[in-house]
N, C-alpha and C positions, 0 to 999 in steps of 0.2 A: 731816017729823020735822027735829028742833034736833041736829044732829048737832056743832054747836060745839059742845055742855055738855058734851061726853064728852074735850073736851080737858084731858088734865093737869096741872096748872100747877106745874112743875118749874124752868124756866129766870128765872133771876136775873139783874142788872145785867152781871155776870160771863159767863156764858152768851150773852148775846145780842151782846155786843159782840164778844164770839170769834167770834160769826158772821158779825156784819156785815164784823169785819175779813177773818176768813176767807175770805168772800165777795169780797173787793177785791184783799187781795197776793196775787195766785196767781204765775200763769206770766210777765205782763204783764211785771213790777218785773224779771225777771231777762232779757230779749231789749229793750224798749223804750226804755233809754236807749241803749243802740250805735244802734241802728236813728233815735231822733231827733236826736242827736249828727251822727250825717252827715249828716242831712237841713238840719239848721237849726247844727250847732256849738254853742258856747258857748249861743248865744241861743238855745238850746231849754230851756233853764231860766226863761227867760220864757215859753214855751209850756206849760210845768207849770204856771206861778202862773195862767195864764189860765183852764186846764181846769178845776184846785184852784178857781177863784173859781166857775167855771159848774158844777161840779158839788155843789158847800157852794150854791148860789141851790136847786138842785137837790133837794138835801137837806133842807136848811131846808124849803121846800116840804111832801114829802113826811110831814118830821116835825110843823108841824102838822097837816097834815089829819088824819095818821093819830092824831095824838095827839085830833082831835075825834070821830074817827069809829073807832074803833080797832076792828080786827074778823082773823080769823087769813085771809091773804091778802092783807088791806091795799087793794089797787088797785082792785078792783072797790066793794070799800066808798066809797071816794074818788070816783071818777071815776063814779058814779053817781048822786051831788050836783052834779056840774056836767056830765050830758050824759045823752043819753039812752039807753035799754038797750043798740040795737042799738050806738051806737057804745061804750059801757063793756065789753061783751061782747067786741067786733072788738082792740078792746087789747088785752085781758085776755090773749087768744088769743096776741095778735103775742109778749107778754111769757112765756107759756109757751114758744110757738116758740123767742125767745130763750136763755131758760131752758136747755132741752131740748138744743140749740146750743153755748149755754157748757157745760152735763155733757162733749158730746163735743169740744169743745175742749181741757176740762182734761184729758180720761183720754188724749187724741191729744198733748198737751205731756206728760203723765207716760210715754209710752210713746219719747219722744226724748227724756228726758232717763236712760230705764233702759235704750234702746239704747248712752247712751253709756257702759255698763259690761259691753260686751259681744253682750247679745241680741239676737238678730238678727229673730224674728219675734215683733213686741211687739203684735201684732194681740188676742190669746187672753189677755195679763197686761192689757191694758187694759179690754178688756170683762168681766176677772174681778175685779177692782178696781172695778167700778162694782157689780156683781151683790153684791159685800163690803160696800161702804158702804151699798148697799140693803138686806141683811140688818142691819146696826146699827141703820137708823132703822125697820126694822121690829119691834127691841127695844124701842123708845119712845124718845121724846124725852132723856127722862133722858140714855141713853145717848149719845145725840148729840150732845146736849149738851159731856156729859164727855170726849169725845174730838176735839168743837172747842176744846175751853179746851187740854188738850195738844199739838193738833197747830200753833194759832197760836202758842203760846209757845214753841213747836221753834222756829217760823221768823220771829217776828217778833224775838223777841230775840238770836239770829246776825246779821242784817241788821244791827241797831242796832250789834252790834257792829264790824262788820266797816266800815260808816259811820262810827265813829269813830277805828276806826286805823286807818286811811285820810287822818284830820286833817293828822297831822306831814308828811303825803307833797305837800298840798297847795303847788302850785306858779302864782300869779297869773299868771304869764305864759301857762298854759293857759286863760285867759278871756281875750286876745287874741289877735285880733280878738272882740269880743264879736256883734256884726253882722253877718255878711259873706252872710249867704242871703240868700235873694230871698225875696218876699213869698210866691211859689206855694209855697214849701217851706218856709216859717213855715207856712205851712198847712195842709199834710201830717205838718208834725209832730204841730199840733195835732190835729189828726186819728185818730192813730195812737195818740198819751198819749190820746185818752179812754178807749181803752180800758183803760187797768189802773185809772179810776176808776170804772168798775159792778159792780156787787156790795154796797154796802153797804144795800140796801134790804132785804136779804135779815133782818138784824136784826127788821124792823117786822114781816113776813112772818108770825111766829107767836104773833099779839098776845092769843089766847086760851092759850097755853101757857105765858106768863107770871107769873110771882107776882103782879106787881101790871103791869096795863096802863098806869099811869104812869113805868113804869120806857123804854118804847119810845124818848119824844121824846130823854129824857139819854143812853140809851144810842146812838141816829143822833149826838146831838152826839160822845161820846166819839170812837166811832168814824172819824169824819171828819178829831175832832184828829191822832187816832194815823194816821190812814193819808196825811194831808198831811208830818207829820211825820216820817215815815218815808222818805216821797217825794222830800220838799228836801233831807235829809240825804244820804241815799245819792247822791241824782245833786247834789249839790254838791263830795262827796267824790269822787265816779267821775271828771268831768270836772275836776276840779279834782286831784287823785294822776294820771294817765297821758294826759288830751289827747283832746278829743271826736274825733281824729284816729282814735286805736287805741281806741278804744269803736266805733269808727264799724266797724270791719276788722273786730271779733270777733264770731264768735258765740255767745260771751257772758262781756259785758259786766261783769258782777258778780267772774265768776272771774280772767278778764283782770288788773281792777285788784287786786283781794286776795290777787293771785301777790306784792304788792310788798310782805306780811306774810307769808301763809302757804305753806309747800311745799306740795304738791299739792295747790291750791287748788282745780283743775278740780275734781276727786272732792265737795271738798271744797260747794261752791256745789250741784253735781249733786245731795248728798243733800238740803242745803235747800231747794233746788230741788221735787223729788220730795213732800219737808213740804209746802213751800205747797200744791203743786196739790194730796195727800189733801184739805189742811181747807178748800180752795176746794170740791174735790169733794163733799164734804160739807156743806158748808153750801149748795152750787145745789140739792143731790138733797132735800134739808128743803126749802127757799124752794119749789123744784118741784111738790113733790109737794103742800103746801099753799095756792096756786094753785089748783091743777086739782080738788082737792076743795071748794074754797071756792068757785069756778064752777059744778060740779057742784052743789054745794047750792042757790044760789044759783037755779040753772034746773032744779033738781028732777030731775038725773041721777040714775037705780040705779047703786048698786053702787059707783061711784067720787064719792056722795057720804058715802059709808059710812065710821063709826070702829072699830078694833078693840076690846076690851076695854083694850088698853094705849093710847088713845086713838091712835091712829094710822093714816092714810090709808093703807091697806094697798094695793086699788088702784090708787091714784093713783102710791101710792111704785116700784110693780110696772113699772106704764106707763112712768112717768120710767125706770127703768133700760132698760127694753125699747127704748124712741125712741133715749137714749141709744147704747143700741147699735148699733142699727140702723143709725143716723147714720155710724160708723165704717166698719159695714161698706162705704157708698158713697163716705164722702170721709173718708182718715184724715190730710187735711192739713188740717195746724195755722192756717196762715194765714189758709185759703179758710173753716175753719170758726167764726174769730175776728171776721172782716169779717164775717160773718152775723149774728154773737150780737151784736155792736156794735151795727147800724142797724136791729137788733129791737129792741134798748134801747134807742134814743137817742129814739124814738119815742114809749115811754110813758113818760117821762122826761118830752117836751115835754107830752105830756096831760095827768101831775100838776101840771105847774107852771099848764096852764091852768085845772084840775081848782079847783087853790088858788087864784087870781085872783078865779073867779066865789065860792067859799063864802066868805071872807073880805073887807072889806070898811077891814080897819086899813090904811092907807097904806104903813106900812112894809114889812110881808105882803105888800103887793100890789105894791112895787117889784122887792123880793124875786124873787117869782114871775113878775114881766116878764122881770128879768136873766137867770133863767134858763130860762126859755122861748124869749126871744132866742136865746144864746148854741148851744142847743140845737139850733135852727133852722136858724140856721146855719150849724152843720158839717156839721147832714144834708145840706142842701143843697148843698155845699163837696162834701160826699165822694160826693156823685154826681155833679158836674159834675165830679172830678177822676178 
């Protein structure tokens, strides 16, 4: 049964970009700048640049391959052109695991921010939020896209405004000495920062639900431009305005820095953080369910391959919600869930770059795929060693 033909073509460029930005700019940007600044000081800005180059190479590899072999789920259609079925299935399953852990990580992060407002037992709230977005996704991709447009706008615009308002408070002395960290610390910063760049691929996953499959490539490019621009502007503003030492001591570095401009900044940033993670959760929910449905269709797995009359993978979406909630029951620790999510995401990134190298023969594409593969592999090796 060709279930993919029942998908509804409802997503345009704005929706795809919102899904990509929504999946990438999540909880990490509200925490990682302080951690990275504490490890590497002002030179953490260089670490952000290195990770941005690596992530861009992965993104371009993914964009070229998904444009040549557009399919909902994206991963299997690309990997199967470079590797045998067993390897392709194994990597897709690994990505599914990373996505489920990503859902649980985001939900745990939402709980942390909600507890800031005085709520004690946040686990039931986290589970309710997961199933709330499960219902949104069951109603159809059009509603999911509208929700993502709104949430992504509500989180991205305030971050840009905060960064711009901090620029007059920048002191060049906060960037001196620029590099005082050890090489080992600098590598640790790179590993942590990569967490904030995962998720861009979500905008390529619902390829069969786009108004034109040609939109995927362009959307991936726009997503990475927006993400890198926001991250660069915000991190320069944060370190320049309050200094890396102050950021390192703060559990909420964006809130600390924005206190220079806004009164009650902690509450403001907490609200923006919750919106950011709601956006990421919606994007991950949509992406994970499509990957499950696509793999089930390839392997002819009943129930999970099927779509509803609305063009939604009902069983795959419900399974995503159940698994994500179960992970919260076993571990509601944000840092543990995030670590597992990153490692299980970088391995599929590595294989995507390798598959792209095999698929294409153009020197430029192969060079970029090599850079993406080598940097991703290096970060993975270092993460296991450290």
